[in-house]
C-alpha positions, -999 to 999 in steps of 0.1 A, spaced: 298 -406 230 324 -377 218 354 -374 241 373 -342 241 405 -330 254 401 -294 271 438 -285 263 430 -288 227 401 -262 229 412 -228 222 414 -204 253 390 -171 250 395 -141 270 366 -133 294 382 -103 307 410 -93 323 426 -119 340 403 -145 328 405 -169 301 378 -198 295 376 -230 274 341 -238 263 320 -269 259 282 -260 249 257 -287 251 218 -287 241 212 -273 281 241 -264 299 277 -243 291 306 -257 308 336 -230 312 371 -240 325 383 -208 339 420 -199 346 425 -168 365 456 -148 373 463 -140 411 446 -105 419 424 -103 386 390 -90 396 357 -102 389 334 -71 388 297 -73 404 273 -86 380 242 -110 374 228 -132 348 194 -152 342 218 -184 344 220 -207 373 258 -208 380 277 -236 397 313 -229 402 337 -256 415 375 -245 421 397 -273 411 431 -252 417 440 -220 438 420 -198 464 389 -177 450 371 -151 465 334 -151 455 311 -126 467 273 -132 466 246 -111 476 274 -89 495 284 -123 516 324 -132 504 332 -165 508 365 -180 503 366 -213 481 396 -236 478 401 -268 457 372 -294 460 346 -268 469 315 -260 450 293 -229 452 258 -225 435 247 -195 425 209 -190 417 198 -175 385 199 -133 388 222 -130 420 247 -104 422 279 -118 426 317 -108 422 351 -124 425 386 -121 432 415 -143 426 434 -149 456 460 -170 440 464 -180 401 431 -204 399 415 -230 376 379 -230 381 350 -248 363 318 -227 358 285 -246 348 257 -225 335 221 -239 328 207 -228 306 235 -222 279 250 -186 281 247 -178 242 272 -147 246 299 -172 257 284 -199 227 292 -170 203 328 -168 218 333 -206 206 346 -239 221 327 -273 215 293 -270 205 272 -304 208 236 -291 211 
């Protein structure tokens, strides 16, 4: 089985204040996201289910108009096609897992396994 070191994967910009390192398998995209305090994620939605796991920092995730304050160790599952937005209260490190694969993120690079 392949072994990868996240720190060796080149970070790619997503939007202002958000950079990510990607691992793509045949069925999912793993996005290790660094967010600068105060950076806002505009309201959006996509056909992928998204599991967001806060590893470091505090992040306000608004899903279907309801804000949720997430801290390290908390996980939020966003169903496909659900409107959501976010705001980094502090600098954050978040693992987002998307199923199926995010082809738009695969085009940005990272490790492709499938």
